[in-house]
C-alpha positions in Angstrom: -7.1 6.0 -5.7 -6.3 7.9 -8.9 -8.3 8.6 -12.0 -6.9 8.6 -15.5 -7.0 11.6 -17.7 -10.7 12.1 -18.4 -12.8 10.0 -16.0 -14.0 11.5 -12.7 -12.5 9.3 -10.0 -13.7 11.1 -6.9 -17.3 10.3 -7.7 -16.6 6.6 -8.1 -15.5 6.0 -4.5 -11.9 5.6 -5.5 -12.6 3.1 -8.2 -11.4 3.7 -11.8 -13.8 4.3 -14.6 -14.1 1.5 -17.2 -15.3 3.9 -19.9 -13.2 3.1 -22.9 -12.0 -0.2 -21.4 -10.2 -0.9 -18.2 -7.0 1.1 -17.4 -3.7 -0.6 -17.5 -2.6 -2.2 -14.2 -0.3 0.0 -12.2 0.0 2.7 -14.9 2.0 5.7 -13.9 0.2 9.0 -14.5 0.9 12.7 -14.0 -1.7 14.8 -12.3 -1.7 18.6 -12.7 -4.5 20.8 -11.6 -6.3 22.9 -9.1 -7.2 21.5 -5.7 -10.9 21.4 -5.1 -11.0 19.7 -1.7 -8.6 18.2 0.8 -9.1 15.4 3.4 -6.6 13.4 5.5 -6.7 10.6 3.0 -7.1 12.3 -0.5 -6.9 15.5 -2.5 -9.5 16.1 -5.2 -8.1 18.0 -8.1 -9.6 19.5 -11.3 -7.1 18.8 -14.0 -6.3 21.1 -16.9 -8.7 19.1 -19.2 -11.6 19.7 -16.8 -11.7 16.2 -15.4 -11.7 15.6 -11.6 -9.4 13.1 -9.9 -8.8 12.0 -6.4 -5.2 11.4 -5.4 -4.6 9.3 -2.3 -2.4 10.4 0.6 -0.5 7.7 2.4 1.4 7.6 5.7 4.6 8.2 3.8 3.4 10.8 1.3 5.9 13.7 1.3 4.0 17.0 0.9 5.6 20.4 -0.1 4.0 23.8 -0.6 6.2 26.2 -2.7 9.1 23.8 -2.1 8.8 23.7 1.7 7.9 20.5 3.6 4.5 20.8 5.2 1.4 18.8 6.3 -1.7 18.1 4.4 -3.7 20.4 6.7 -1.8 23.4 5.2 -3.1 22.6 1.7 -6.1 24.6 0.7 -8.5 24.6 -2.2 -7.1 26.8 -5.0 -3.6 25.5 -4.6 -2.0 23.8 -7.7 -1.0 20.1 -7.4 1.7 18.5 -9.5 2.4 14.8 -8.9 3.1 11.5 -10.5 1.4 8.4 -9.1 0.7 4.8 -9.9 -3.0 4.1 -10.4 -4.6 2.6 -7.3 -1.8 3.8 -5.0 -1.2 6.8 -2.7 1.2 9.4 -4.0 4.7 9.2 -2.7 5.3 13.0 -3.3 2.8 15.8 -3.7 4.1 19.2 -4.8 1.7 22.1 -4.3 2.0 25.7 -5.4 0.1 28.6 -3.8 -2.0 30.6 -6.3 -0.8 34.0 -7.5 
């Protein structure tokens, strides 16, 4: 459920882009960007390079906002997400920062 650097992942139904060849299996990537939308199963983020990615939320995903544990329902568009995930897997930890 995660896109690599440039391809838009959210528009592909959670499937990686094959542009430039297939991504490495279970590659670990860092996602940093501004939240565009939030659902119970994923957060769509516009990364610093302008690409859009969808990061999966699992049952055991630990979510913080400004360092405080919270639920995904407290995350809003405009927040900044910083996380590291394995491609195709839900994030184990999602760190959000409020804007401003």
